[in-house]
C-alpha positions as CSV (number, residue, x, y, z in Angstrom):
1,M,-95.0,-40.8,-31.7
2,D,-97.8,-43.3,-30.8
3,F,-95.5,-46.1,-32.1
4,L,-92.7,-44.9,-29.8
5,R,-95.2,-44.8,-26.9
6,S,-96.3,-48.3,-27.5
7,E,-94.7,-51.2,-25.8
8,N,-92.9,-52.5,-29.0
9,G,-91.5,-49.0,-29.7
10,R,-90.3,-48.6,-26.2
11,R,-88.7,-52.1,-26.4
12,I,-86.9,-51.3,-29.7
13,G,-85.7,-48.0,-28.3
14,L,-84.4,-49.8,-25.2
15,I,-82.6,-52.3,-27.3
16,L,-81.0,-49.6,-29.4
17,G,-79.9,-47.8,-26.3
18,V,-78.4,-50.9,-24.9
19,A,-76.5,-51.4,-28.2
20,V,-75.3,-47.8,-28.2
21,S,-74.1,-48.2,-24.6
22,I,-72.3,-51.4,-25.4
23,A,-70.7,-49.7,-28.4
24,I,-69.5,-46.8,-26.3
25,M,-68.0,-49.2,-23.8
26,A,-66.2,-51.0,-26.5
27,V,-64.8,-47.8,-27.9
28,I,-63.6,-46.8,-24.4
29,W,-61.9,-50.2,-24.0
30,L,-60.2,-50.0,-27.4
31,W,-59.0,-46.6,-26.6
32,S,-57.4,-47.9,-23.4
33,Q,-55.7,-50.6,-25.4
34,K,-54.3,-48.2,-28.0
35,P,-50.7,-49.0,-28.7
36,D,-47.8,-46.7,-27.8
37,Y,-46.0,-45.3,-30.8
38,R,-42.2,-44.8,-31.0
39,V,-39.8,-43.3,-33.5
40,L,-38.9,-45.7,-36.3
41,F,-36.7,-43.4,-38.4
42,S,-36.0,-39.6,-38.3
43,N,-34.2,-37.0,-40.3
44,F,-34.7,-38.9,-43.6
45,S,-34.9,-37.6,-47.1
46,D,-38.2,-37.3,-48.9
47,K,-37.3,-40.2,-51.2
48,D,-36.5,-42.5,-48.3
49,G,-39.6,-41.4,-46.5
50,G,-41.8,-42.4,-49.4
51,A,-40.1,-45.7,-49.7
52,I,-40.5,-46.4,-46.0
53,V,-44.2,-45.5,-46.0
54,A,-44.8,-47.7,-49.0
55,A,-43.1,-50.6,-47.3
56,L,-45.2,-50.1,-44.1
57,E,-48.4,-50.0,-46.1
58,Q,-47.4,-53.2,-47.9
59,M,-46.8,-54.9,-44.5
60,N,-50.1,-53.5,-43.1
61,V,-48.4,-51.8,-40.2
62,P,-50.1,-48.7,-38.7
63,Y,-47.9,-45.6,-38.7
64,K,-48.1,-41.9,-38.1
65,F,-45.9,-38.8,-38.4
66,S,-44.5,-36.6,-35.7
67,D,-45.7,-33.1,-35.3
68,G,-42.9,-31.7,-37.4
69,G,-43.1,-34.5,-39.9
70,T,-39.5,-35.3,-39.4
71,A,-40.0,-38.8,-37.9
72,I,-42.2,-41.8,-38.6
73,L,-43.9,-43.4,-35.6
74,V,-44.9,-47.1,-35.3
75,P,-46.2,-49.2,-32.4
76,S,-43.5,-49.6,-29.9
77,D,-43.7,-53.4,-29.8
78,Q,-42.8,-53.6,-33.6
79,V,-40.0,-51.0,-33.8
80,N,-37.0,-53.5,-33.7
81,D,-38.7,-56.0,-36.0
82,L,-39.6,-53.3,-38.6
83,R,-36.1,-51.9,-38.5
84,L,-34.6,-55.3,-39.4
85,K,-37.1,-55.9,-42.1
86,L,-36.5,-52.4,-43.7
87,A,-32.8,-52.9,-43.4
88,A,-33.1,-56.1,-45.4
89,Q,-34.7,-53.8,-48.1
90,D,-31.8,-51.4,-47.8
91,L,-34.0,-48.7,-46.3
92,P,-33.3,-45.9,-45.6
93,K,-30.7,-45.5,-48.2
94,G,-29.6,-42.0,-47.2
95,G,-29.4,-38.8,-49.1
96,N,-26.1,-39.5,-50.8
97,V,-26.0,-40.2,-54.5
98,G,-23.4,-42.6,-55.7
99,F,-22.3,-43.8,-59.1
100,E,-25.8,-44.9,-59.8
101,V,-26.4,-41.4,-61.1
102,M,-24.3,-42.3,-64.1
103,E,-26.7,-45.1,-65.1
104,N,-29.3,-42.6,-66.3
105,Q,-27.1,-40.6,-68.7
106,K,-29.0,-39.2,-71.6
107,L,-27.8,-38.9,-75.2
108,G,-26.4,-35.5,-76.0
109,T,-25.3,-34.7,-72.5
110,S,-22.6,-32.0,-72.4
111,Q,-19.1,-32.6,-71.1
112,F,-19.7,-30.1,-68.3
113,L,-22.8,-32.0,-67.1
114,E,-20.9,-35.3,-67.3
115,Q,-18.1,-33.8,-65.1
116,V,-20.6,-32.5,-62.6
117,N,-22.3,-35.8,-62.4
118,Y,-19.0,-37.6,-61.9
119,Q,-18.0,-35.2,-59.1
120,R,-21.4,-35.6,-57.5
121,A,-21.2,-39.4,-57.7
122,L,-17.6,-39.4,-56.3
123,E,-18.6,-37.2,-53.4
124,G,-21.6,-39.4,-52.6
125,E,-19.6,-42.6,-52.6
126,L,-16.9,-41.1,-50.3
127,A,-19.6,-39.8,-48.0
128,S,-21.2,-43.3,-47.8
129,T,-17.8,-44.8,-47.1
130,I,-17.2,-42.4,-44.3
131,E,-20.6,-43.0,-42.8
132,S,-19.8,-46.7,-42.5
133,I,-17.5,-45.8,-39.5
134,S,-19.4,-46.6,-36.3
135,A,-18.9,-43.1,-34.7
136,V,-20.1,-41.2,-37.8
137,Q,-23.8,-40.6,-38.1
138,A,-23.7,-38.6,-41.4
139,A,-21.0,-37.1,-43.6
140,R,-20.9,-34.7,-46.5
141,V,-17.9,-34.4,-48.8
142,H,-17.0,-31.4,-51.0
143,L,-14.3,-31.8,-53.7
144,A,-12.6,-29.0,-55.6
145,L,-11.3,-30.6,-58.7
146,P,-9.3,-28.1,-60.8
147,K,-9.4,-28.3,-64.6
148,A,-6.5,-30.1,-66.1
149,S,-3.9,-27.9,-67.9
150,V,-1.2,-28.8,-70.4
151,F,1.3,-26.5,-68.6
152,I,3.0,-27.9,-65.6
153,R,3.3,-24.6,-63.9
154,D,-0.4,-23.9,-64.2
155,Q,-1.5,-27.3,-62.7
156,Q,-3.3,-27.1,-59.4
157,K,-3.8,-29.7,-56.7
158,P,-7.3,-30.8,-55.8
159,T,-8.7,-30.1,-52.3
160,A,-11.3,-31.8,-50.2
161,S,-13.5,-30.7,-47.2
162,V,-15.5,-33.1,-45.1
163,L,-18.3,-32.2,-42.7
164,I,-18.9,-35.1,-40.2
165,N,-22.0,-35.4,-38.0
166,L,-21.0,-37.7,-35.1
167,Q,-23.2,-40.0,-33.1
168,P,-24.4,-38.6,-29.7
169,G,-21.7,-39.0,-27.1
170,R,-19.1,-40.3,-29.6
171,A,-15.8,-38.8,-30.8
172,L,-13.1,-39.5,-33.3
173,D,-9.6,-40.1,-32.0
174,P,-6.6,-38.8,-34.0
175,A,-5.9,-42.2,-35.6
176,Q,-9.4,-42.3,-37.0
177,V,-9.1,-38.7,-38.3
178,T,-5.8,-39.6,-40.0
179,A,-7.5,-42.7,-41.5
180,I,-10.3,-40.6,-43.0
181,V,-7.7,-38.1,-44.4
182,H,-5.7,-40.9,-46.1
183,L,-8.9,-42.5,-47.3
184,L,-9.8,-39.4,-49.2
185,A,-6.3,-38.8,-50.4
186,S,-6.2,-42.4,-51.8
187,S,-9.5,-42.0,-53.6
188,V,-9.0,-38.8,-55.5
189,P,-6.1,-38.6,-58.0
190,S,-3.3,-36.1,-57.1
191,L,-5.0,-35.3,-53.7
192,T,-2.5,-35.0,-50.9
193,P,-3.3,-35.4,-47.1
194,D,-2.3,-31.8,-46.5
195,N,-5.2,-30.6,-48.7
196,V,-7.9,-32.5,-46.8
197,T,-9.9,-30.6,-44.1
198,I,-12.3,-32.4,-41.7
199,V,-14.8,-30.5,-39.5
200,D,-17.4,-31.9,-37.1
201,Q,-20.9,-30.7,-36.6
202,N,-19.8,-28.3,-33.8
203,G,-17.4,-26.5,-36.1
204,D,-14.2,-28.0,-34.6
205,L,-11.3,-28.7,-36.9
206,L,-10.3,-32.3,-36.6
207,S,-7.7,-32.7,-39.3
208,G,-5.5,-29.9,-37.9
209,D,-4.6,-32.1,-34.9
210,S,-2.2,-34.1,-37.1
211,K,-0.1,-31.0,-38.0
212,P,2.4,-29.2,-35.7
213,N,1.3,-25.9,-34.3
214,Q,3.1,-22.6,-35.2
215,D,4.8,-22.6,-31.9
216,G,6.5,-26.0,-32.7
217,L,4.4,-28.1,-30.4
218,D,3.3,-31.3,-31.9
219,P,0.0,-32.8,-30.6
220,A,1.3,-36.3,-31.1
221,Q,4.4,-35.5,-29.0
222,L,2.3,-34.0,-26.3
223,K,0.0,-37.0,-26.3
224,Y,3.0,-39.3,-26.1
225,I,4.4,-37.5,-23.0
226,Q,1.0,-37.6,-21.3
227,T,0.6,-41.3,-22.1
228,L,4.1,-42.0,-20.8
229,Q,3.5,-40.2,-17.5
230,Q,0.2,-41.9,-17.0
231,E,1.7,-45.3,-17.6
232,I,4.5,-44.8,-15.2
233,A,2.1,-43.4,-12.5
234,S,-0.3,-46.3,-13.0
235,R,2.6,-48.8,-12.6
236,I,3.7,-47.2,-9.4
237,E,0.1,-47.2,-7.9
238,A,-0.5,-50.8,-9.1
239,I,2.6,-52.1,-7.2
240,I,2.0,-50.1,-4.0
241,S,-1.8,-50.5,-3.7
242,P,-1.6,-54.1,-2.5
243,I,0.5,-52.9,0.5
244,V,-1.3,-49.7,1.6
245,G,-4.8,-50.5,0.1
246,T,-6.7,-49.1,-2.8
247,N,-7.1,-45.3,-3.0
248,N,-4.4,-44.9,-0.4
249,V,-1.6,-44.0,-2.8
250,H,-1.3,-41.3,-5.5
251,A,1.6,-40.8,-7.9
252,T,2.5,-38.0,-10.2
253,V,5.2,-38.3,-12.9
254,T,6.9,-35.5,-14.8
255,A,8.9,-36.7,-17.8
256,D,11.5,-34.8,-19.8
257,V,11.4,-36.4,-23.2
258,D,14.0,-35.7,-25.9
259,F,12.4,-35.5,-29.4
260,S,15.5,-34.3,-31.1
261,H,16.9,-36.4,-34.0
262,N,20.6,-36.9,-33.6
263,E,23.1,-38.8,-35.8
264,Q,26.8,-39.0,-35.2
265,A,29.7,-40.5,-37.3
266,A,33.2,-40.8,-35.7
267,E,36.6,-42.2,-37.1
268,T,39.3,-42.7,-34.4
269,Y,43.0,-43.5,-35.0
270,K,45.1,-45.1,-32.3
271,P,48.8,-44.5,-31.7
272,N,51.2,-46.3,-34.1
273,P,51.8,-49.9,-32.8
274,T,55.1,-51.7,-32.9
275,P,56.0,-53.6,-36.1
276,D,55.7,-57.0,-34.4
277,T,52.1,-56.3,-33.3
278,S,51.0,-54.6,-36.5
279,S,49.6,-56.2,-39.6
280,V,51.6,-55.8,-42.9
281,R,49.4,-54.3,-45.5
282,S,51.9,-54.5,-48.4
283,R,55.7,-55.3,-48.9
284,Q,57.9,-54.2,-51.9
285,T,61.6,-55.1,-52.4
286,D,63.9,-53.6,-55.1
287,E,67.5,-54.9,-55.9
288,T,69.9,-53.6,-58.7
289,T,73.3,-55.3,-59.8
290,D,76.1,-54.0,-62.2
291,M,77.5,-57.0,-64.3
292,G,80.4,-55.2,-66.2
293,T,82.3,-52.0,-67.1
294,T,80.1,-49.9,-68.9
295,A,80.7,-46.6,-70.3
296,S,80.2,-43.9,-67.9
297,G,80.3,-40.3,-68.0
298,I,78.6,-37.9,-70.0
299,P,77.4,-39.4,-73.2
300,G,79.2,-37.8,-76.2
301,A,82.1,-38.0,-78.7
302,L,84.9,-38.6,-76.1
303,S,83.2,-41.4,-74.4
304,N,82.8,-43.2,-77.7
305,Q,86.7,-43.2,-78.6
306,P,88.9,-46.3,-78.2
307,P,91.5,-46.4,-75.4
308,A,95.1,-45.0,-76.0
309,P,98.1,-47.5,-76.4
310,A,100.1,-48.4,-73.4
311,T,103.7,-46.9,-72.9
312,A,106.6,-48.0,-70.7
313,P,108.8,-45.7,-68.6
314,I,112.2,-44.8,-70.2
315,N,114.4,-45.0,-67.1
316,A,113.0,-48.0,-65.6
317,P,115.6,-50.4,-63.9
318,P,116.1,-53.8,-65.4
319,T,114.7,-56.6,-63.7
320,T,116.4,-59.9,-63.4
321,A,114.8,-63.0,-62.3
322,P,116.4,-64.6,-59.3
323,V,117.9,-68.0,-59.6
324,A,116.3,-70.5,-57.6
325,G,118.5,-72.1,-55.0
326,A,121.2,-69.5,-55.1
327,P,122.6,-68.4,-51.8
328,G,121.4,-65.2,-50.5
329,T,118.3,-65.4,-52.3
330,T,114.9,-66.0,-51.0
331,P,112.5,-68.0,-52.8
332,P,109.9,-66.1,-54.5
333,T,106.6,-65.9,-52.9
334,P,103.7,-67.0,-55.0
335,P,101.5,-64.2,-56.0
336,A,98.5,-63.6,-53.9
337,P,95.3,-64.5,-55.5
338,S,93.6,-61.4,-56.8
339,P,90.4,-60.6,-55.0
340,A,87.2,-61.3,-56.8
341,P,85.9,-58.3,-58.5
342,V,83.3,-56.4,-56.5
343,I,80.1,-56.2,-58.3
344,P,78.2,-53.1,-57.4
345,S,74.5,-53.7,-56.3
346,H,71.6,-51.7,-54.7
347,K,68.7,-53.0,-52.6
348,S,65.5,-51.2,-51.3
349,A,62.4,-52.4,-49.4
350,D,59.0,-50.7,-49.0
351,I,56.8,-52.1,-46.2
352,R,53.4,-50.7,-45.4
353,Y,51.5,-51.5,-42.3
354,E,47.7,-51.3,-41.6
355,L,46.5,-48.3,-39.7
356,S,44.6,-48.8,-36.4
357,K,41.3,-46.9,-36.6
358,T,37.7,-47.2,-35.4
359,L,34.6,-46.1,-37.3
360,R,31.5,-45.4,-35.2
361,Y,28.0,-44.4,-36.4
362,T,25.5,-43.4,-33.7
363,Q,21.8,-42.6,-34.2
364,E,19.8,-41.7,-31.1
365,A,16.2,-42.8,-30.9
366,I,13.5,-40.2,-30.9
367,G,11.5,-39.9,-27.7
368,G,14.2,-40.9,-25.2
369,I,13.7,-40.0,-21.6
370,R,16.1,-37.3,-20.4
371,R,14.9,-37.1,-16.8
372,L,12.0,-38.4,-14.6
373,S,10.6,-36.6,-11.6
374,V,8.2,-38.7,-9.5
375,A,6.2,-37.7,-6.4
376,V,4.3,-40.3,-4.4
377,V,1.9,-39.6,-1.5
378,V,0.9,-42.5,0.7
379,N,-1.9,-42.4,3.3
380,D,-1.4,-43.5,6.9
381,K,-2.2,-47.1,7.5
382,S,-5.4,-48.1,9.4
383,V,-4.8,-50.0,12.7
384,V,-7.5,-51.5,14.9
385,D,-6.8,-51.2,18.7
386,K,-7.9,-53.5,21.4
387,K,-11.2,-51.8,21.8
388,G,-12.0,-52.5,18.1
389,K,-11.7,-48.9,17.0
390,A,-9.8,-48.1,13.8
391,H,-7.4,-45.2,13.7
392,Q,-4.7,-43.9,11.4
393,V,-1.0,-44.6,12.2
394,P,2.0,-43.2,10.2
395,L,4.1,-45.7,8.3
396,S,7.3,-47.0,9.8
397,A,10.8,-46.3,8.4
398,T,11.0,-49.8,7.1
399,E,7.7,-49.6,5.3
400,K,8.7,-46.2,3.8
401,A,12.0,-47.7,2.6
402,Q,10.2,-50.6,1.0
403,I,7.8,-48.3,-0.8
404,N,10.7,-46.1,-1.9
405,D,12.6,-49.2,-3.4
406,L,9.5,-50.5,-5.1
407,T,8.8,-47.1,-6.6
408,K,12.3,-46.9,-8.0
409,E,12.0,-50.3,-9.6
410,A,8.6,-49.4,-11.1
411,M,9.7,-46.1,-12.6
412,G,13.1,-47.3,-13.8
413,F,15.1,-45.0,-11.6
414,D,18.5,-43.9,-13.0
415,A,20.7,-41.7,-10.9
416,S,23.1,-40.9,-13.7
417,R,20.2,-39.5,-15.7
418,G,19.3,-37.2,-12.9
419,D,16.0,-38.8,-11.9
420,T,14.4,-37.7,-8.6
421,L,11.9,-39.4,-6.3
422,N,10.0,-38.1,-3.4
423,V,7.8,-40.3,-1.2
424,V,5.7,-38.6,1.4
425,N,3.6,-40.3,4.1
426,S,0.6,-38.2,5.2
427,A,-2.9,-38.6,6.3
428,F,-5.4,-38.0,3.5
429,V,-8.1,-35.4,4.0
430,T,-11.4,-37.2,3.3
431,T,-13.9,-34.8,1.7
432,E,-17.1,-36.5,0.9
433,E,-18.4,-35.3,-2.4
434,P,-22.0,-34.3,-2.4
435,L,-24.1,-36.9,-4.1
436,P,-26.2,-35.8,-6.9
437,P,-29.8,-35.1,-5.8
438,A,-31.8,-38.2,-6.2
439,I,-34.6,-38.0,-8.7
440,P,-38.0,-38.3,-7.0
441,W,-39.8,-41.4,-7.7
442,W,-42.7,-39.5,-9.3
443,K,-40.2,-37.9,-11.8
444,Q,-38.5,-41.1,-12.9
445,P,-39.2,-42.1,-16.5
446,G,-40.4,-45.6,-15.5
447,T,-42.8,-44.2,-12.9
448,I,-44.2,-41.7,-15.4
449,E,-44.7,-44.3,-18.0
450,M,-46.4,-46.6,-15.5
451,A,-48.6,-43.7,-14.4
452,K,-49.7,-43.0,-17.9
453,T,-50.6,-46.6,-18.5
454,A,-52.5,-46.8,-15.2
455,G,-54.2,-43.6,-15.8
456,R,-55.4,-44.8,-19.2
457,Y,-56.9,-48.0,-17.7
458,L,-58.4,-46.0,-14.8
459,L,-60.1,-43.5,-17.2
460,A,-61.4,-46.4,-19.3
461,L,-62.8,-48.1,-16.1
462,I,-64.4,-44.9,-15.0
463,G,-65.9,-44.3,-18.4
464,L,-67.3,-47.9,-18.4
465,L,-68.8,-47.5,-15.0
466,I,-70.4,-44.2,-16.0
467,V,-71.9,-45.6,-19.2
468,Y,-73.2,-48.7,-17.3
469,R,-74.7,-46.7,-14.4
470,K,-76.2,-43.9,-16.5
471,L,-77.2,-45.7,-19.7
472,L,-77.0,-49.4,-19.6
473,K,-78.4,-50.2,-16.2
474,P,-81.6,-48.0,-16.6
475,L,-82.3,-49.4,-20.0
476,L,-82.0,-53.0,-18.7
477,E,-84.3,-52.1,-15.8
478,K,-86.9,-50.7,-18.2
479,L,-86.7,-53.9,-20.3
480,N,-87.3,-56.0,-17.2
481,R,-90.0,-53.8,-15.7
482,P,-93.1,-55.3,-17.5
483,S,-92.3,-58.8,-16.4
484,E,-91.8,-57.6,-12.9
485,A,-95.1,-55.7,-13.0
486,R,-97.0,-58.9,-14.0
487,E,-95.3,-60.9,-11.3
488,S,-96.3,-58.3,-8.7
489,A,-99.9,-58.2,-10.0
490,E,-100.1,-62.0,-9.6
491,R,-98.8,-61.8,-6.1
492,R,-101.3,-59.0,-5.2
493,D,-104.3,-61.0,-6.5
494,H,-104.5,-62.5,-3.0
495,R,-105.6,-60.1,-0.4
496,H,-104.3,-62.2,2.4
497,I,-101.2,-64.3,2.6
498,H,-101.6,-67.3,4.9
499,E,-98.6,-68.9,6.4
500,P,-98.9,-72.7,6.8
501,G,-99.2,-73.7,10.4
502,E,-100.4,-70.2,11.5
503,D,-103.8,-68.9,12.1
504,S,-102.8,-65.3,11.9
505,T,-103.6,-63.3,8.7
506,V,-101.4,-60.7,7.1
507,E,-103.4,-57.8,5.7
508,L,-102.2,-55.2,3.2
509,S,-102.6,-51.5,3.8
510,A,-105.4,-49.6,2.1
511,E,-103.0,-47.6,-0.1
512,A,-101.1,-50.7,-1.2
513,E,-104.4,-52.4,-1.9
514,A,-105.6,-49.5,-4.0
515,Q,-102.4,-49.4,-6.0
516,A,-102.5,-53.1,-6.5
517,A,-106.1,-53.0,-7.6
518,A,-105.4,-50.2,-10.1
519,E,-102.5,-52.1,-11.6
520,H,-104.6,-55.3,-11.7
521,A,-107.4,-53.5,-13.5
522,Y,-104.9,-52.0,-16.0
523,L,-103.5,-55.3,-16.7
524,N,-106.9,-56.9,-17.1
525,E,-107.9,-54.2,-19.6
526,L,-104.7,-54.6,-21.4
527,E,-105.2,-58.3,-21.6
528,N,-108.7,-57.8,-22.8
529,V,-107.5,-55.5,-25.6
530,R,-104.9,-58.0,-26.7
531,Q,-107.4,-60.8,-26.7
532,M,-109.8,-58.6,-28.8
533,A,-107.0,-57.8,-31.2
534,R,-106.4,-61.5,-31.6
535,D,-110.0,-62.4,-32.0
536,N,-111.3,-59.4,-34.1
537,P,-108.4,-57.7,-35.8
538,K,-110.8,-55.8,-38.1
539,I,-112.3,-53.9,-35.2
540,V,-108.8,-53.0,-33.9
541,A,-107.8,-51.8,-37.4
542,N,-110.9,-49.6,-37.6
543,V,-110.1,-48.1,-34.2
544,V,-106.5,-47.4,-35.3
545,K,-107.8,-45.9,-38.5
546,T,-110.2,-43.7,-36.6
547,W,-107.3,-42.4,-34.4
548,I,-105.3,-41.6,-37.5
549,N,-108.1,-39.7,-39.1
550,G,-108.7,-37.8,-35.9
551,N,-112.3,-39.0,-35.4
552,E,-113.6,-40.1,-32.1
């Protein structure tokens, strides 16, 4: 206690106090400079979490866990850099197990365990493949692979079910769902697309959109109708907007689409043409000629007998030959030449002409438009009068006719198809939608973050000021007080202070003189003791020894 009351003890205590004060100020400043932590990875498996922590410790990066332990937090200024570095190390790998599970097969593994590992590896590989799609955050695949049977009637088809966790704010269109279905069907033997079921994290069935409903409505057909109507309406608005202005025309289209599949085959025959205009397909001529007497009749014995001998008539008159040149006689006429024997013949001709016919095969396209109904509403045009005020004026008949013609061209109007068009000019009722309430500046995220940073620095500054005013400043004053006391004593040695060039004398008060005298006397005694300690240290040692032993 006497050492602490001595001048050296007080000085050491003051130095220690100053050091503690400076340390406290340094701690407060470091606290104000504490980095802000952000999420590096969340919802990871235990294996991936251990690998990530080991990589962070190897890189000497500070980290901490969230309250639930589901996320790893790192300084915000290093998040992007660390993600890229860990991605280069293939971290996190995810919870899916692929075919690498087959690398650690043990000797003596049963066939059942091998089948389970194979199915597990196949499910993991398919899940990893599906997760490579940008809209998919995580996926889980379940395969039902029936046991092979030697009987065809007992064979069963495999089935697959997929649970997909989508990215926030993302969705899968029907084309992507169909792609996932065919991906699974192509990866598993004997798996058909009809046996694949896909469900999202909300429990909505995604794969059912590609199949027709029980009422016969096909979602693809409904989407085609909707797309067709929107396309025609957009064409109409795009061609009329430059005339009446943007947001001054609205069009609605109703399309009657034929999705029936029709095929027709027709064969038509025309009336018989004349022979000179028709084409001869084939011609056949047949001619038969008799070259002599041939046996005729019914073949038999009589037809084969020779002819009977010729006989002359009994009472036939004699015939005398006339004498040539005798009177009363006429010269004999020469016998007429016998006609040539007629040879019997038969001719026949068979001529065939080509038939005139037409074959027609018609197949109508699916999705043809049966009928279009279009309704167009056009706002009144804005006109500025002489006073510079704008007011609405209905369209003229010429302008309405132009809009009507342009609309017909844009929609592909066909009167024979039964299309209808109705163009109406009317003033639009402007209803101002209420704007969403503005977020107060003190609730905006940027303001809150700035306030947190400013509050941290302000608290650090207040803490530094408090430590300086309450601890550091008094200690520094105590360290400087002995030198100030000696200086004041030296100044007070002179009772009077004479100003040069002045005859007046400044005198101190009695109380000030007494205090100065007491301090001067104390300092003199202190100086005498110090001088004695320097000159006779043995005497001072005996005095200190006497104090310790308690003797006077």
